[in-house]
N, C-alpha and C positions, 0 to 999 in steps of 0.2 A: 236236316231231314233224315229220318230213319230209313233203314233198309225196308224191303217189302217182300212179301210172299207172292210168288207167281205160280198159279195153278195151271197145269197143262193136261191135255188129253192126248195120249200117244196114238199112233196109227193102229195099235191093237185094241183100242177102246178103253185102256186102263188109264188111271189118273196118277199124277205125282205133282209135287210142288218143289220149287227151288226157293231158297232164301237168297235174295239178291242184295248186295251192298249198294250204298249210294253211288258208287262209281260204276255200277252195272255188272260187277263181277259176281258170279255165283259162288256163294260161300258154304252152302249146304244143299243137299238133294235128299228128298225123302225116299222111302220105299214106294212101290207101286200099290195102288189101291184099285179094287174092282169097281167101287162106287164113288161118285163125286162127293157125296156126303161124308164118306169115310175119310177122304183126303182133307176135306174142310175140318173135320174133327181132329185130324192129325195136326193141322195148322194151329188150332186152338190149344191143343195139348202142348205144343212147343212154346207158344206164347205164355202159357200158364207155368210150365215147369222149368223154362230156361233162365228166367231172371235170377242172377246170383248163383247160377250153377257152378259147382266146383269142377276142377279137372282131376280126373282119376288116371294118372299116368301108370299104366301097367306094362311099360316097355322094359322095365328092369334096368334102365340106363341111368 
C-alpha cells in the first residue's frame, strides 16, 4: 500500500495537505493555500514532479 495525501482545512479557513506514510507518519507538509482547488493542484504537482526526483544537498557538508 502506498502513502496518501491528506487534505485539511485549518481553523483560519485555509487549506494544506500532508503526505502520510503507510505507518501513519507525516513525511511532508505543504504550504497553505487560500482555495481548496489550489491545494488539490499542489497535490497533483507533487505527484507529477516527485517520481525520480533527485536530492540537491546544499548543506555544504
